[in-house]
N, C-alpha and C positions, 0 to 999 in steps of 0.2 A: 664928643663921644656918645656913641649909641648906649640908649638905655634898654637892655634886653631883660625881658621878663621871662626868664628860664622857667620858672613855674607854670606860666601859661603854655609855653612851648612843649615842655614836658607832658601838659595835661592835653593838650591838643594831639600830641602824638599818640598818647594812651588811647584818647578818644577815637583817633583814626585806626588804630590797631583793633580796638574793641569793634568798631564798626566794621572793619575789613574781616575780622574773624565772624561777626554775625553775618555778614554777607555771603562769607564761604559756608558756614554751617547751614544758613537758613536758604540760600538761592543758588550758590556755585556748585556746593557738594551735591546736593540733589540732582542738579541739571548733569553734573558729570557723572553721577551714578547712572541717570536714565540714558546718558550718552553711552556709558559702557555696556549697559543693558542691551541698549539698541545694537551697538557693535557685536555683543555676543549674540542676538537674536539674529542680526544680519549674517554672522559667520555660520550660525546654526541653519538659518535658510540658504545660505549658498552652499553649505556643506549638504544640505537636504537636496537642493538643486541638483548638485553634482552628483549625489547618489542616484536620484531619479533619473538624470541623463545617462550614468552609466548603465543603471537597470532598463532604461529605455533602449540604449544602445544595443545591450545584451539582448533585449527582447527582439529588437529588430534584426539582429544578427541571426538569432533563433528562427524568427519569422522567416528570414529570407532563406536560411538553411532548410527549413520546413517547406517552404515554398519550391526551392531547388528540388528536394527529395519528391514533392507532390508532382512537379513537372516531370521529373524522371519516371515516377510511377505512371503518369498519365501517358507519356510516351510508350512506357512498356506495355500499357493496357491496350493501347492503341495498335502497338505492333503485334500484341498477341491477338487481339481481335482480328486484325488484318490476316495473320497467319491462319487462325481458326476460320475465318470465312473463306479464304482460298482453300484450305483443306476440305471444307465442306463443299465449296464449289466443284473442286477436283473430284470429290467423292460422288456429288450429284452427278456431274458429267460422266463419270464412269458408270454409275447406276443407270443413267439414261442410255449411254451406250451399250451396255449389258442388256438392257431391256429392249433396244431396237435391234440388237442381233437376235435376241431371242424371238422378237417377233418376226424379224425376217426368215429365221430357221422355221418357225412354224409357218409362215407363209410359203416358203420353198416347200415344205413337207405337204402342206394343203394342196398347193399347185401339182407337185409330184403326185400326190395321192389322187386328185381330181384328173390329171393327166392319165394316170394308170386305169382310173376307172373308165375314162373316156375310150381308152385304148381297148380295154378289156370288153367294154359294151359293144364297141364297134368290132372287134374282132367275134364275138358272140353272135352279134346280128348278122356279120359277114358269113359265119360258118353256119348259122341257120338258114340263112339264104341259100348258101351253096347246097346244104343237105335238102332242103325243100326243093330245090330246082333239080338236083340229082335225082331225088325220089320221084319227081314228077316225070323227068326224062325216063327214067328207068321203067316207071309204070306204064308210060305210053310206048316205049321201044322194046321193052323185053317180052320175049314171045312166052307162050304158055309153059313151053319146056323148062324155062327157068323158075317159074312158080312151082311146077311139079316137082322139080329137082330139090328145092328148099323144103317142100313137104316132106319128101322121102328122107332128107337129112333130119328134119326134125323127128319123125317117128324113129329113125336109127339112134339118135341122141337120147331120146327117152329109154330105149332098150339098153343102150350102154349105161344109163343111170342105173337102171335095175340091176345090172350085173356089176358095176363098179361102185357104186354108192349105196350098197345094202343097208348100212346102218342109218342113213337118211331116209331110206324107202321104208324100212321097218319102223322108224320112228313116226313117219307120216302114217302108216297102215295103223298103228297103235292108237293114234291121236282120233282116228276116226270112229272107234267104237263099233256101234251097231248102225251107224249112218251110212247113207249111200251118198257118197260124194258127188259133187256137182263140178264139172269141167267147162270152163268160159273160153271158148275158142273164138279168136278173132283171126279172119283170113282176109287176103287182099282181093280174092276173087272166090265164087262160090265153089264148095267141093263136089265132086263128083260123087255117086253113091259108093263107088269101089273106094275112093279116098276116105269117105266118111266111116265106112266100114273097117278100113285099115286104122283109122285113127281110134275107133272105139275098141277095137281088139287091144290096141297097144295101151290105151288108158286103164282098160280093165285089167291087163296084165300087171300094170304098175300098182294100181290100188288093191289088187286080189280080190277084186269084187265089182259088181255091175257099177258103171259110173253114167249119171246123167249129163248130157251135154248141151250147152247152150251155144248156140251158133250166132256169129255177127260177122257181117261183110264190112270192111273199111278199106277202101281204095288207097288211102294214104300210106298203108303199109308197102305199098308199090309192088311187092311180091312176097310170097312166102306166108308163115302162119305165126300166131302167138298163141300159147296155151297156159292157162292158169288153173292149177289143180290144187286146192289149199294154200299151202305156203310155197308151193313149187311152181316155178314159173319157167318156161321154155319159150325163148323166142329165136326164131329163125326167119325172120323177115328182112326186106332190104331195109324198112325204116329202122329195125332195130341194129343192124350193122351200121347204118349211118349215124345213129345215136352213139354207138361205142366210139366210131371213128370221131365223131364230134368232141366226145370227153377226150379221148387222147390228144386231139389237136388242140383243146382249151388248156389242157395240163401241159402240154409242150410249150404252148404259148407263155402261159404263166411262168413257168420255169425260167424262160427267156428273159420275161420282163425282169424277173427278180434278179437274174445274172446281170443284166444290164444295169439295174438300179445299184446293185452292189458294186460294180466296177465304177460307177459314176462316183 
């Protein structure tokens, strides 16, 4: 039969329990607390990481949305820039086209003006040449009777002036005062003594006093005579009539050129 020492067994059990309790409180419990703390820290860390991840994802989504908006804004800016550049190009082309048309119009006007001046100059030179040739032909071909007839017509014209233009004649006479007027006479051919006497009587009657006469011969008149007495000028020469014809012809040509230009 076994001899069991229950007291020793009980004592050993108590010692074991005491030792186990001491180990629990001294070693296992702090370790468990640290484990729980580590778990809590880990959970907090995981929660923080989750929050950071969510925040990062939200920030990424925001950034992606902002990037998408920025791309759309950039595309719109580029499109607007293209539209503005195209509008400016079209405006520039229109301005250049307008400037070119204005330059062409000015060039056409200048060319037309130059053409007209050239035509007018040609006409003037042609008319002058015709008048000069005509005067020379008449001077060489006209008999003395033509010259004498023009002299008679001039004296008749002066007498008609004294009868029909009395206001002008009276104004001329009053402007003389006490002076003796001088008549400057230009003839195509020298005057005979009878013609000089007739001219002196005619001018004396016109001025109502004696008149000094300065005579000059100019073959370019072709035939006839020109008289200047103060501001009264009477021209009855071939050159004078050709000059009047020249002015009428030049005016007619100018009117014709103007009509042609308006029709164009």
